TIDO-162599 format. One record per residue (C-alpha): residue in one letter; z, x, y. Coordinates in steps of 0.5 Angstrom, whole numbers. Each point is the difference from the previous one (the first is absolute). Example, Ala and Ser with C-alpha at 12.3 -4.5 7.8 and 13.67 -1.06 7.14 Angstrom:
TIDO-162599
  residu      z      x      y
       a     16     25     -9
       s     -2      2      7
This chain:
TIDO-162599
  residu      z      x      y
       m     68    206    111
       k      0      8     -2
       y     -1     -2     -7
       i     -5     -5      2
       l     -4      5      3
       l      1      5     -6
       i     -2     -4     -5
       s     -6     -3      4
       i     -2      7      1
       a      1      2     -7
       l     -4     -6     -2
       m     -6      1      4
       s      0      7     -2
       m     -1     -2     -8
       s     -5     -5      2
       l     -4      6      3
       g     -1      4     -6
       f     -1     -7     -5
       k     -6      1     -4
       p     -4     -6     -2
       k      0     -1     -8
       t     -7     -3      0
       e     -6      1      4
       t     -6     -4      1
       v     -6      3      3
       v     -8     -3      1
       i     -5      5     -3
       k     -8     -1      2
       t     -3      1     -6
       s     -8     -1     -2
       a      1     -4     -5
       e     -5     -6     -1
       c      2     -5     -6
       g      3     -3     -5
       e      0      6     -4
       c      3      5      5
       k      5     -5      0
       e      2      0     -6
       r     -1      8      0
       i      5      2      5
       e      5     -5     -1
       a      0      1     -8
       k      1      7      3
       l      5      0      5
       n      4     -6     -2
       y      2      5     -7
       t      2      6      5
       k      6      3      1
       g      3     -2      6
       i     -4     -6      1
       s      2     -7      0
       f     -6     -3      2
       a     -7      0      2
       d     -5     -5      2
       l     -6      1      2
       n     -5     -4      6
       y     -7      2     -2
       e     -3     -4      4
       t      4      3      6
       q      0      6     -4
       e      7      1      2
       l      5      2     -6
       t      8     -1      1
       v      5      4     -4
       k      7     -1      1
       f      4      7     -3
       k      5      4     -1
       p     -1      7      5
       d      6      3     -4
       v     -4     -1     -6
       t     -7      0      2
       s     -4      2      7
       l     -5     -3      4
       l     -4      5     -1
       e      0      1     -8
       i     -1     -8      0
       k     -7      2      4
       t     -2      5     -5
       i      1     -5     -6
       v     -5     -5      3
       s     -5      7      2
       e      1      2     -7
       l     -2     -8     -3
       g     -7      2      5
       y      2     -4      7
       d      2      2      6
       a      7     -1      3
       d      0      1      8
       e     -2      8      1
       v      0      1     -7
       k     -6      0     -2
       a     -2     -3     -8
       n     -1      6     -5
       p     -7      1      0
       t     -1      0     -9
       a      5     -6     -1
       q     -4     -4      6
       k     -7      1     -3
       a      3     -2     -7
       l      2     -7      2
       p     -4     -6     -1
       a     -7     -1      5
       c      5     -6      3
       c      5      5      1
       q     -4      6      4
       p      0      0      8
       n     -4     -7      2
       g      0     -1     -7
       m      1     -9      1
       k     -6      1      6
       h     -6      1     -5
């Protein structure tokens, strides 16, 4: 009985230190159209450490599956910002945003 208790404690302590190999997050963006979707997904899906990126431009939600030991959530948001889009609290790079097609500008699809 004493050995079973020791094994249980050892297994529980090992599971507390477990870090998932991948993490999935949803980022709110300012992306508005199919061109935005193509641009963001093309960049993220070819970024080291990211295994999946999908933008739903109708809800402006970007789902990203990534390896936290290779890249970070902040790095992902910065990539999106450098493409010209907001990514949660990280605002779009103004220069990149101005270079986007008219439909991809803020409220571009409402004109």
